[in-house]
N, CA and C of each residue as an Amber inpcrd file, in Angstrom:
protein
   669
   0.8260000  -1.1880000   0.0000000   0.0000000   0.0000000   0.0000000
   0.8590000   1.2360000   0.0000000   1.8220000   1.1690000   0.8040000
   2.7390000   2.3140000   0.8710000   3.3890000   2.5440000  -0.4810000
   3.7600000   1.5040000  -1.2120000   4.4290000   1.6560000  -2.5160000
   3.4690000   2.2370000  -3.5290000   2.2160000   1.7820000  -3.4950000
   1.2250000   2.3120000  -4.4300000   1.0070000   3.7820000  -4.1880000
   0.9870000   4.1400000  -2.9080000   0.7810000   5.5440000  -2.5590000
   1.9090000   6.3840000  -3.0730000   3.1170000   5.8590000  -2.9560000
   4.2700000   6.6200000  -3.4650000   4.1930000   6.7610000  -4.9650000
   3.7790000   5.7070000  -5.6770000   3.6880000   5.7690000  -7.1490000
   2.6720000   6.7990000  -7.5580000   1.5490000   6.8770000  -6.8670000
   0.4930000   7.8420000  -7.1960000   0.9710000   9.2640000  -6.9740000
   1.6700000   9.4430000  -5.8720000   2.1830000  10.7880000  -5.6070000
   3.1840000  11.2000000  -6.6810000   3.9920000  10.2010000  -7.1010000
   4.9900000  10.5040000  -8.1550000   4.3010000  10.8680000  -9.4400000
   3.2110000  10.1830000  -9.8020000   2.4680000  10.4970000 -11.0260000
   1.8400000  11.8450000 -10.9260000   1.3620000  12.1670000  -9.6900000
   0.7490000  13.4960000  -9.5500000   1.7900000  14.5830000  -9.7790000
   3.0150000  14.3650000  -9.3020000   4.0710000  15.3750000  -9.5060000
   4.4060000  15.4970000 -10.9780000   4.4160000  14.3560000 -11.6780000
   4.7130000  14.3900000 -13.1190000   3.6530000  15.1610000 -13.8410000
   2.3720000  14.8820000 -13.4110000   1.2730000  15.5730000 -14.0960000
   1.3250000  17.0750000 -13.8170000   1.7260000  17.4120000 -12.5620000
   1.8140000  18.8470000 -12.2530000   2.9090000  19.5150000 -13.0560000
   4.0350000  18.8310000 -13.2670000   5.1620000  19.4300000 -14.0060000
   4.9460000  19.4010000 -15.5000000   4.1660000  18.5300000 -16.0320000
   3.9980000  18.3690000 -17.4830000   3.4530000  19.6030000 -18.1560000
   2.3980000  20.2430000 -17.6520000   1.8940000  21.4620000 -18.3370000
   2.9490000  22.5420000 -18.4420000   3.7560000  22.7160000 -17.3720000
   4.7920000  23.7690000 -17.4490000   5.8020000  23.4510000 -18.5280000
   6.1580000  22.1640000 -18.6200000   7.1450000  21.7800000 -19.6270000
   6.6080000  22.0160000 -21.0170000   5.3360000  21.6560000 -21.1910000
   4.7060000  21.8600000 -22.5110000   4.6570000  23.3240000 -22.8520000
   4.2970000  24.1140000 -21.8220000   4.2160000  25.5690000 -22.0620000
   5.5640000  26.1420000 -22.4360000   6.5900000  25.6950000 -21.6860000
   7.9320000  26.1830000 -21.9790000   8.3670000  25.7650000 -23.3750000
   8.0220000  24.5400000 -23.7590000   8.3970000  24.0500000 -25.0930000
   7.7190000  24.8680000 -26.1660000   6.4130000  25.1720000 -25.9250000
   5.6450000  25.9620000 -26.8960000   6.2120000  27.3600000 -27.0040000
   6.5340000  27.9080000 -25.8150000   7.0970000  29.2560000 -25.8230000
   8.4380000  29.2680000 -26.5500000   9.2530000  28.2250000 -26.3220000
  10.5470000  28.1490000 -26.9870000  10.3680000  28.0610000 -28.4800000
   9.4150000  27.1820000 -28.8720000   9.1740000  27.0520000 -30.3150000
   8.6670000  28.3510000 -30.8990000   7.7420000  29.0330000 -30.1360000
   7.2180000  30.3230000 -30.6220000   8.3330000  31.3460000 -30.7330000
   9.2750000  31.3410000 -29.7800000  10.4000000  32.2800000 -29.8330000
  11.2860000  32.0120000 -31.0260000  11.4800000  30.6990000 -31.2820000
  12.3070000  30.3620000 -32.4370000  11.6520000  30.8250000 -33.7160000
  10.2890000  30.5880000 -33.7750000   9.5780000  31.0320000 -34.9710000
   9.6670000  32.5400000 -35.1230000   9.5330000  33.2870000 -34.0040000
   9.5970000  34.7520000 -34.0460000  10.9790000  35.2140000 -34.4790000
  11.9890000  34.5530000 -33.8930000  13.3650000  34.9120000 -34.2540000
  13.6120000  34.6420000 -35.7270000  13.0600000  33.4780000 -36.2010000
  13.2460000  33.1610000 -37.6200000  12.5760000  34.1830000 -38.5100000
  11.3660000  34.5770000 -38.0940000  10.6260000  35.5830000 -38.8890000
  11.3580000  36.9040000 -38.8870000  11.8570000  37.2880000 -37.6900000
  12.6120000  38.5550000 -37.5950000  13.8630000  38.4970000 -38.4520000
  14.5170000  37.3420000 -38.4540000  15.7180000  37.1930000 -39.2810000
  15.3980000  37.3120000 -40.7520000  14.2690000  36.6820000 -41.1160000
  13.8760000  36.7680000 -42.5270000  13.5350000  38.1990000 -42.8980000
  12.8140000  38.8840000 -41.9600000  12.4660000  40.2880000 -42.2410000
  13.7200000  41.1530000 -42.3580000  14.6810000  40.9210000 -41.4540000
  15.9320000  41.6860000 -41.5060000  16.6930000  41.4100000 -42.7940000
  16.7010000  40.1010000 -43.1760000  17.3860000  39.7470000 -44.4260000
  16.7030000  40.4080000 -45.6160000  15.3360000  40.4120000 -45.5680000
  14.5990000  41.0670000 -46.6540000  14.8860000  42.5600000 -46.7060000
  14.9350000  43.1510000 -45.4860000  15.2360000  44.5950000 -45.4380000
  16.6260000  44.8760000 -45.9860000  17.5680000  44.0090000 -45.6260000
  18.9340000  44.1900000 -46.1360000  18.9760000  44.0560000 -47.6520000
  18.1860000  43.0460000 -48.1460000  18.1390000  42.8840000 -49.5970000
  17.5310000  44.1100000 -50.2680000  16.4580000  44.6390000 -49.6110000
  15.8370000  45.8370000 -50.1830000  16.8090000  47.0170000 -50.1750000
  17.5450000  47.1710000 -49.0550000  18.5440000  48.2410000 -48.9840000
  19.6230000  48.0700000 -50.0490000  20.0710000  46.7980000 -50.2110000
  21.0940000  46.5230000 -51.2180000  20.5740000  46.8490000 -52.6190000
  19.3050000  46.4150000 -52.8500000  18.6950000  46.7040000 -54.1510000
  18.5490000  48.2020000 -54.3830000  18.1310000  48.9170000 -53.3100000
  17.9850000  50.3750000 -53.4410000  19.3280000  51.0340000 -53.7080000
  20.3600000  50.5320000 -53.0020000  21.6980000  51.0920000 -53.2050000
  22.1690000  50.8470000 -54.6350000  21.8940000  49.6250000 -55.1400000
  22.2810000  49.3200000 -56.5070000  21.5390000  50.2130000 -57.5000000
  20.2330000  50.4160000 -57.2020000  19.4580000  51.3010000 -58.0770000
  20.0130000  52.7200000 -58.0310000  20.3900000  53.1720000 -56.8060000
  20.9810000  54.5140000 -56.6850000  22.2750000  54.6180000 -57.4940000
  23.0940000  53.5530000 -57.4030000  24.3540000  53.5430000 -58.1520000
  24.0900000  53.5830000 -59.6470000  23.1100000  52.7670000 -60.0890000
  22.7720000  52.7570000 -61.4990000  22.2310000  54.1110000 -61.9600000
  21.3310000  54.6750000 -61.0930000  20.7750000  55.9890000 -61.4250000
  21.8730000  57.0470000 -61.4970000  22.7910000  56.9820000 -60.5010000
  23.9130000  57.9190000 -60.4940000  24.7930000  57.7370000 -61.7260000
  24.9900000  56.4740000 -62.1200000  25.7960000  56.1960000 -63.3050000
  25.1230000  56.7450000 -64.5590000  23.7860000  56.5700000 -64.6340000
  23.0540000  57.1150000 -65.7850000  23.1440000  58.6360000 -65.8130000
  22.9650000  59.2600000 -64.6300000  23.0770000  60.7220000 -64.5670000
  24.4800000  61.1810000 -64.9470000  25.4960000  60.4200000 -64.4960000
  26.8760000  60.7630000 -64.8350000  27.0990000  60.6910000 -66.3410000
  26.5560000  59.6510000 -66.9900000  26.6870000  59.5350000 -68.4380000
  25.9620000  60.6690000 -69.1470000  24.7810000  61.0340000 -68.6050000
  24.0390000  62.1480000 -69.1950000  24.8280000  63.4560000 -69.0820000
  25.3900000  63.6740000 -67.8790000  26.1840000  64.8840000 -67.6720000
  27.4060000  64.8930000 -68.5990000  28.0380000  63.7260000 -68.7640000
  29.2010000  63.6230000 -69.6370000  28.8180000  63.9450000 -71.0770000
  27.6540000  63.4040000 -71.5250000  27.1880000  63.6840000 -72.8800000
  26.8860000  65.1750000 -73.0520000  26.2650000  65.7570000 -71.9910000
  25.9590000  67.1910000 -72.0510000  27.2390000  68.0110000 -72.1660000
  28.2520000  67.6380000 -71.3510000  29.5250000  68.3580000 -71.3980000
  30.1870000  68.2130000 -72.7720000  30.1780000  66.9710000 -73.2950000
  30.7660000  66.7480000 -74.6200000  30.0410000  67.5670000 -75.6820000
  28.7020000  67.6070000 -75.5920000  27.9170000  68.3780000 -76.5420000
  28.2220000  69.8640000 -76.4100000  28.3170000  70.3210000 -75.1350000
  28.6360000  71.7340000 -74.9010000  30.0400000  72.0670000 -75.4010000
  30.9980000  71.1350000 -75.1810000  32.3790000  71.3590000 -75.6570000
  32.4220000  71.4370000 -77.1840000  31.6710000  70.5380000 -77.8510000
  31.6420000  70.5630000 -79.3120000  31.0460000  71.8800000 -79.8120000
  29.9760000  72.3090000 -79.1350000  29.3370000  73.5650000 -79.5160000
  30.2920000  74.7370000 -79.3080000  31.0160000  74.6930000 -78.1700000
  31.9850000  75.7520000 -77.8830000  33.1120000  75.7660000 -78.9160000
  33.5980000  74.5740000 -79.2760000  34.6610000  74.4890000 -80.2940000
  34.1740000  75.0220000 -81.6390000  32.9220000  74.6950000 -81.9710000
  32.3640000  75.1880000 -83.2320000  32.2560000  76.7100000 -83.2230000
  31.8410000  77.2640000 -82.0670000  31.7430000  78.7220000 -81.9490000
  33.1220000  79.3720000 -82.0520000  34.1110000  78.7770000 -81.3780000
  35.4780000  79.3130000 -81.4600000  35.9930000  79.2870000 -82.8980000
  35.7390000  78.1740000 -83.5930000  36.1880000  78.0570000 -84.9790000
  35.5120000  79.1150000 -85.8510000  34.2040000  79.3280000 -85.6190000
  33.4720000  80.3340000 -86.3780000  34.0110000  81.7390000 -86.0930000
  34.2920000  82.0080000 -84.8060000  34.8390000  83.3160000 -84.4200000
  36.1940000  83.5370000 -85.0720000  37.0580000  82.5200000 -85.0310000
  38.3810000  82.6320000 -85.6610000  38.2510000  82.8610000 -87.1640000
  37.2810000  82.1810000 -87.7880000  37.0700000  82.3610000 -89.2240000
  36.6310000  83.7940000 -89.5290000  35.7030000  84.3180000 -88.7020000
  35.2270000  85.6860000 -88.9030000  36.3440000  86.7000000 -88.6480000
  37.1440000  86.4520000 -87.5930000  38.2630000  87.3570000 -87.3040000
  39.2600000  87.3580000 -88.4570000  39.5490000  86.1750000 -89.0010000
  40.4830000  86.0880000 -90.1250000  39.9230000  86.8210000 -91.3470000
  38.6220000  86.6800000 -91.5700000  38.0020000  87.3710000 -92.7030000
  38.0560000  88.8800000 -92.5240000  37.7880000  89.3410000 -91.2850000
  37.8390000  90.7840000 -91.0080000  39.2630000  91.3160000 -91.1980000
  40.2490000  90.5450000 -90.6980000  41.6420000  90.9750000 -90.8420000
  42.0370000  91.0790000 -92.3120000  41.6110000  90.0790000 -93.1110000
  41.9490000  90.1060000 -94.5350000  41.2690000  91.2850000 -95.2310000
  40.0160000  91.5420000 -94.8590000  39.3120000  92.6750000 -95.4550000
  39.9550000  94.0020000 -95.0420000  40.3710000  94.0860000 -93.7720000
  41.0500000  95.3000000 -93.3180000  42.3760000  95.4940000 -94.0420000
  43.1020000  94.3880000 -94.2460000  44.3760000  94.4710000 -94.9790000
  44.1300000  94.8930000 -96.4260000  43.0900000  94.3210000 -97.0380000
  42.7690000  94.6940000 -98.4100000  42.3610000  96.1620000 -98.4930000
  41.5690000  96.6140000 -97.5050000  41.1530000  98.0250000 -97.4980000
  42.3540000  98.9390000 -97.2890000  43.2710000  98.5190000 -96.3960000
  44.4630000  99.3360000 -96.1570000  45.3150000  99.4180000 -97.4240000
  45.4550000  98.2910000 -98.1190000  46.2010000  98.2980000 -99.3880000
  45.5050000  99.1800000-100.4170000  44.1690000  99.0780000-100.4620000
  43.4090000  99.9180000-101.3860000  43.5820000 101.3940000-101.0480000
  43.5570000 101.7220000 -99.7390000  43.7270000 103.1140000 -99.3210000
  45.1080000 103.6320000 -99.7070000  46.1340000 102.8160000 -99.4260000
  47.4910000 103.2340000 -99.7900000  47.6400000 103.3790000-101.3030000
  47.0650000 102.4170000-102.0330000  47.1520000 102.4740000-103.4840000
  46.4190000 103.7060000-104.0210000  45.2640000 104.0050000-103.4170000
  44.4940000 105.1760000-103.8420000  45.2500000 106.4640000-103.5440000
  45.8630000 106.5140000-102.3400000  46.6350000 107.7030000-101.9900000
  47.8240000 107.8840000-102.9350000  48.4730000 106.7580000-103.2550000
  49.6130000 106.8290000-104.1750000  49.1730000 107.2870000-105.5600000
  48.0580000 106.7140000-106.0400000  47.5420000 107.1170000-107.3520000
  47.1100000 108.5740000-107.3290000  46.4860000 108.9710000-106.2090000
  46.0600000 110.3690000-106.0890000  47.2670000 111.2990000-106.1130000
  48.3160000 110.9080000-105.3600000  49.5400000 111.7230000-105.3380000
  50.1680000 111.7820000-106.7270000  50.2060000 110.6280000-107.3970000
  50.7890000 110.5930000-108.7420000  49.9810000 111.4540000-109.7130000
  48.6550000 111.3790000-109.5920000  47.8100000 112.1910000-110.4610000
  48.0200000 113.6800000-110.1870000  48.1260000 114.0050000-108.8840000
  48.3540000 115.4090000-108.5310000  49.7040000 115.8800000-109.0630000
  50.7350000 115.0580000-108.8650000  52.0660000 115.4350000-109.3420000
  52.1030000 115.5300000-110.8640000  51.3940000 114.6080000-111.5170000
  51.3480000 114.6630000-112.9870000  50.6750000 115.9490000-113.4510000
  49.5530000 116.2900000-112.7830000  48.8570000 117.5260000-113.1330000
  49.6930000 118.7480000-112.8300000  50.3700000 118.7120000-111.6620000
  51.2090000 119.8550000-111.2860000  52.3700000 120.0120000-112.2620000
  53.0010000 118.9150000-112.6270000  54.1220000 118.9790000-113.5800000
  53.6680000 119.5160000-114.9400000  52.4400000 119.0990000-115.3240000
  51.9190000 119.5910000-116.5980000  51.7210000 121.1080000-116.5650000
  51.2020000 121.6210000-115.4340000  51.0000000 123.0690000-115.2890000
  52.3480000 123.7850000-115.2460000  53.2970000 123.1950000-114.5140000
  54.6270000 123.8180000-114.3900000  55.3140000 123.8900000-115.7440000
  55.1920000 122.8110000-116.5200000  55.7910000 122.8050000-117.8610000
  55.2380000 123.9350000-118.7240000  53.9610000 124.2590000-118.5340000
  53.3580000 125.3540000-119.3010000  53.7910000 126.7250000-118.7790000
  54.1290000 126.7990000-117.4940000  54.5380000 128.0800000-116.9080000
  55.9980000 128.3960000-117.2180000  56.8260000 127.3740000-117.3560000
  58.2570000 127.5980000-117.5470000  58.5960000 128.4510000-118.7770000
  57.9270000 128.2860000-119.9060000  58.2200000 129.1940000-121.0280000
  57.9280000 130.6610000-120.6900000  56.9130000 130.8850000-119.8380000
  56.6230000 132.2560000-119.3980000  57.7890000 132.7870000-118.5660000
  58.3240000 131.9220000-117.6900000  59.4830000 132.3040000-116.8810000
  60.6650000 132.6200000-117.7970000  60.8550000 131.7910000-118.8310000
  61.9560000 132.0310000-119.7770000  61.8040000 133.4050000-120.4400000
  60.5940000 133.7440000-120.8420000  60.3640000 135.0310000-121.5040000
  60.5930000 136.2020000-120.5470000  60.1890000 136.0120000-119.2700000
  60.4610000 137.0450000-118.2780000  61.9710000 137.2800000-118.1720000
  62.7190000 136.1960000-118.0890000  64.1650000 136.3150000-117.9310000
  64.8140000 136.9430000-119.1650000  64.3520000 136.5630000-120.3440000
  64.9070000 137.1750000-121.5650000  64.5840000 138.6720000-121.6150000
  63.3430000 139.0020000-121.2430000  62.9560000 140.4050000-121.2660000
  63.7390000 141.2310000-120.2680000  63.9140000 140.7250000-119.0490000
  64.6650000 141.4520000-118.0220000  66.1470000 141.5450000-118.3900000
  66.6480000 140.4920000-119.0750000  68.0600000 140.5190000-119.4700000
  68.3320000 141.5760000-120.5410000  67.3130000 141.8960000-121.3140000
  67.4970000 142.8970000-122.3860000  67.3350000 144.3390000-121.9050000
  66.9500000 144.5250000-120.6390000  66.7710000 145.8720000-120.0910000
  68.1490000 146.4550000-119.7860000  68.3800000 147.6300000-120.2720000
  69.6630000 148.2970000-120.0130000  69.6850000 148.8520000-118.5950000
  70.8860000 149.2630000-118.1510000  71.0420000 149.7990000-116.8030000
  70.2210000 151.0780000-116.6180000  70.1090000 151.9200000-117.6400000
  69.3260000 153.1390000-117.5330000  67.8310000 152.8370000-117.4090000
  67.3720000 151.7810000-118.1080000  65.9510000 151.4390000-118.0950000
  65.5200000 150.7280000-116.8130000  66.4610000 150.1500000-116.0580000
  66.1150000 149.4330000-114.8250000  65.4790000 150.3510000-113.7810000
  65.7750000 151.6600000-113.8710000  65.1720000 152.6060000-112.9400000
  63.7460000 152.9620000-113.3310000  63.3610000 152.5890000-114.5110000
  62.0110000 152.8960000-114.9880000  60.9830000 152.0740000-114.1930000
  59.8190000 152.6780000-113.9640000  58.7760000 152.0150000-113.1880000
  58.2630000 150.7390000-113.8260000  58.1760000 150.7360000-115.1480000
  57.6960000 149.5450000-115.8570000  58.6510000 148.3750000-115.6660000
  59.9330000 148.6450000-115.8130000  60.9390000 147.5880000-115.6420000
  60.9360000 147.0680000-114.2100000  60.7970000 147.9650000-113.2490000
  60.7550000 147.5510000-111.8460000  59.5150000 146.7010000-111.5630000
  58.4040000 147.0840000-112.2120000  57.1780000 146.2840000-112.0450000
  57.3440000 144.8770000-112.5910000  57.9700000 144.7570000-113.7710000
  58.2120000 143.4440000-114.3530000  59.1420000 142.6040000-113.4760000
  60.1440000 143.2870000-112.8690000  61.0560000 142.5890000-111.9580000
  60.3140000 142.0480000-110.7400000  59.3950000 142.8440000-110.2240000
  58.6200000 142.4150000-109.0430000  57.7030000 141.2390000-109.3830000
  57.1030000 141.2940000-110.5670000  56.2310000 140.1850000-110.9880000
  57.0430000 138.8960000-111.1590000  58.2180000 139.0210000-111.7280000
  59.0950000 137.8620000-111.9210000  59.4880000 137.2420000-110.5780000
  59.8750000 138.0840000-109.6280000  60.2600000 137.5810000-108.3140000
  59.0860000 136.9000000-107.6120000  57.8980000 137.4740000-107.7430000
  56.7090000 136.8670000-107.1390000  56.4210000 135.5010000-107.7670000
  56.5580000 135.4230000-109.0820000  56.3350000 134.1550000-109.7730000
  57.3280000 133.1010000-109.3170000  58.5970000 133.4670000-109.1970000
  59.6130000 132.5100000-108.7610000  59.4120000 132.0920000-107.2980000
  58.9270000 133.0240000-106.4780000  58.6500000 132.6920000-105.0720000
  57.5450000 131.6520000-104.9760000  56.4900000 131.8230000-105.7610000
  55.3900000 130.8590000-105.7390000  55.8290000 129.4970000-106.2670000
  56.6640000 129.5040000-107.2900000  57.1850000 128.2350000-107.8090000
  58.0540000 127.5330000-106.7600000  58.8190000 128.3140000-106.0210000
  59.6620000 127.7360000-104.9800000  58.8120000 127.1290000-103.8690000
  57.6930000 127.7830000-103.5490000  56.7800000 127.2290000-102.5400000
  56.2000000 125.8950000-102.9980000  56.0450000 125.7510000-104.2950000
  55.5460000 124.4960000-104.8650000  56.6560000 123.4630000-105.0200000
  57.8370000 123.7850000-104.4930000  59.0130000 122.9130000-104.5510000
  59.5480000 122.7820000-105.9810000  59.3750000 123.8510000-106.7780000
  59.9680000 123.9120000-108.1100000  61.2870000 124.6640000-107.9850000
  62.3800000 124.0070000-108.3570000  63.7030000 124.6040000-108.1890000
  64.4930000 124.5080000-109.4930000  65.3140000 125.5400000-109.7850000
  66.1820000 125.4620000-110.9830000  67.3090000 124.4730000-110.7640000
  67.7240000 123.8200000-111.8280000  68.8070000 122.8380000-111.7460000
  70.1410000 123.5740000-111.8940000  71.0700000 123.3890000-110.9430000
  72.3910000 124.0220000-111.0830000  73.0770000 123.5160000-112.3540000
  73.7380000 124.4420000-113.0620000  74.3180000 124.0390000-114.3530000
  75.7640000 124.5000000-114.5030000  75.9970000 125.7740000-114.7230000
  77.3360000 126.2800000-115.0200000  78.2840000 125.9780000-113.8590000
  79.4370000 125.3620000-114.2090000  80.4300000 125.0040000-113.2110000
  80.1950000 123.6380000-112.5930000  79.0560000 123.0060000-112.8840000
  78.7350000 121.6720000-112.3500000  79.1900000 120.5980000-113.3390000
  79.5040000 119.4340000-112.8060000  79.8530000 118.3140000-113.6750000
  78.6200000 117.8270000-114.4150000  78.8080000 117.5010000-115.6520000
  77.6670000 117.0750000-116.4680000  77.0300000 115.8130000-115.8850000
  75.7010000 115.8530000-115.7570000  74.9410000 114.7140000-115.2410000
  73.7530000 114.4860000-116.1820000  73.7600000 113.3870000-116.9100000
  72.6910000 113.1500000-117.8880000  71.3050000 113.0400000-117.2500000
  71.2400000 112.7970000-115.9490000  69.9380000 112.7280000-115.2790000
  69.2870000 114.1140000-115.1800000  70.1140000 115.1840000-115.2080000
  69.5880000 116.5410000-115.0620000  69.9010000 117.4480000-116.2570000
  70.9470000 117.0880000-117.0080000  71.4190000 117.9730000-118.0760000
  71.2730000 117.3230000-119.4400000  71.0470000 118.1790000-120.4130000
  70.9650000 117.7420000-121.8050000  72.0260000 118.5060000-122.5940000
  73.1040000 117.8190000-122.9610000  74.2160000 118.4740000-123.6730000
  73.8640000 118.6250000-125.1450000  73.8560000 119.8680000-125.5950000
  73.5100000 120.1310000-127.0040000  74.7320000 120.5510000-127.8230000
  75.8100000 120.8440000-127.1030000  77.0400000 121.2220000-127.8280000
  78.2500000 121.0780000-126.9170000  79.4470000 121.0270000-127.5480000
  80.7050000 120.9660000-126.8110000  81.5210000 122.2150000-127.1420000
  82.2070000 122.7080000-126.1190000  82.9880000 123.9420000-126.3010000
  84.3670000 123.7660000-125.6890000  85.2630000 124.6290000-126.1230000
  86.5810000 124.6940000-125.5110000  86.5430000 125.7420000-124.3980000
  87.2600000 125.4620000-123.3030000  87.2680000 126.4120000-122.1970000
  88.5730000 126.3120000-121.4250000  89.1120000 127.4790000-121.0890000
  90.2980000 127.5340000-120.2440000  89.9120000 127.6320000-118.7670000
  88.6740000 127.9680000-118.5350000  88.2040000 128.1560000-117.1420000
  87.7710000 126.8470000-116.5010000  87.1580000 125.9710000-117.2900000
  86.5960000 124.7150000-116.7400000  87.3020000 123.5060000-117.3560000
  87.2940000 122.4340000-116.5840000  87.8990000 121.1910000-117.0450000
  86.9510000 120.4460000-117.9650000  87.4450000 119.3960000-118.5690000
  86.6390000 118.5910000-119.4790000  85.5030000 117.9060000-118.6990000
  84.3270000 117.9130000-119.2900000  83.1710000 117.2810000-118.6520000
  82.3850000 118.2150000-117.7560000  82.8460000 119.4550000-117.6330000
  82.1530000 120.4420000-116.7990000  81.3250000 121.3410000-117.7070000
  80.1660000 121.7660000-117.2010000  79.2700000 122.6250000-117.9730000
  79.8310000 124.0510000-117.9990000  80.0160000 124.5680000-119.2060000
  80.5760000 125.9170000-119.3600000  79.5060000 126.9500000-119.6450000
  78.3700000 126.5050000-120.2020000  77.3290000 127.4640000-120.5770000
  75.9460000 126.8250000-120.4350000  74.9790000 127.6300000-119.9740000
  73.5870000 127.1600000-119.8400000  72.7530000 127.8620000-120.9040000
  72.2070000 127.0890000-121.8090000  71.4090000 127.6500000-122.8910000
  69.9410000 127.7960000-122.5120000  69.4640000 126.8850000-121.6790000
  68.0860000 126.9710000-121.1700000  68.0340000 126.3300000-119.7840000
  67.3970000 127.0220000-118.8230000  67.3330000 126.5060000-117.4560000
  66.4770000 125.2510000-117.3770000  66.9500000 124.3570000-116.5450000
  66.1550000 123.1770000-116.2290000  65.5670000 123.3030000-114.8380000
  64.4810000 122.5700000-114.5870000  63.7970000 122.6620000-113.2860000
  63.3990000 121.2690000-112.7900000  63.3560000 121.1790000-111.4600000
  62.8680000 119.9500000-110.8160000  61.6210000 120.2810000-110.0010000
  60.7570000 119.2750000-109.8700000  59.5620000 119.4060000-109.0260000
  59.5510000 118.2320000-108.0470000  59.7810000 118.5690000-106.7760000
  59.8430000 117.5290000-105.7290000  60.8430000 116.4360000-106.1030000
  62.0200000 116.8640000-106.4760000  63.1400000 115.9740000-106.7830000
  62.9660000 115.1760000-108.0760000  61.9300000 115.4480000-108.8310000
  61.7950000 114.8130000-110.1530000  61.9700000 115.8890000-111.2210000
  62.6140000 115.5380000-112.3050000  62.9430000 116.5110000-113.3540000
  61.6950000 116.8690000-114.1480000  61.4200000 118.1820000-114.2000000
  60.3290000 118.6730000-115.0450000  60.8690000 119.0090000-116.4350000
  62.0330000 119.6180000-116.4380000  62.6880000 119.9650000-117.7130000
  64.2010000 119.9150000-117.5290000  64.8790000 119.1790000-118.4050000
  66.3290000 119.1070000-118.3410000  66.9580000 120.4390000-118.7680000
  68.1300000 120.7070000-118.2140000  68.8790000 121.8890000-118.6160000
  69.5540000 121.6520000-119.9580000  69.4410000 122.6520000-120.8500000
  70.1730000 122.5730000-122.1230000  71.5160000 123.2700000-121.9140000
  72.6070000 122.5150000-122.0660000  73.9200000 123.0430000-121.6880000
  74.9680000 122.7640000-122.7590000  76.0710000 123.5250000-122.6110000
  77.2590000 123.2860000-123.4290000  78.3380000 122.7590000-122.5090000
  78.9510000 121.6420000-122.8660000  79.9180000 120.9640000-122.0050000
  81.3150000 121.1410000-122.5800000  82.2830000 121.3150000-121.6900000
  83.6810000 121.4700000-122.1090000  84.1650000 120.1680000-122.7130000
  84.7900000 120.2730000-123.8820000  85.2950000 119.1080000-124.6040000
  86.5360000 118.5520000-123.9040000
């Protein structure tokens, strides 16, 4: 009887402990399930973060390529503008050079035309100067005091002054060495005063206009 009583008490203790064990087992299993779910959720979140990061990298890479294309396009446009500007500058420089050459050429032609016209007028005036000189040379010493002769002398001097202002100058002749650029020898003479090749007599005055010969001097050269 005593043994049966002990067995019953032992079974009662087992029965009392069994619900707690079951509960603990269930709780443990529930905790494991919760931990597993949390782990899966964390893994999913990590995967989502990784995917988002990859998408960000891809998006950034696409934006970088777009920016690079934009820069390349802008650089090409800038190079094209620079090339166009250089072309226009070169064209302007060439046109300015052509205009400057045209201006210089026009000024030179204008100067030449003016000098040609001036020389033509001077050539027509020189015979008048020659006649003045011949007329004054024929005036005797007694007639030089006459008012008419003095008036002619004053007119002659005024004419020569104006010619000098125009840079018209007589060519030196008598006593100078013969120079075919300025003198025209029409005869040869003997002379004890001058050496051979020197001008002994001036038959007609020669003149220059701005260092160019308007009329050569007609001279006689010592033989």
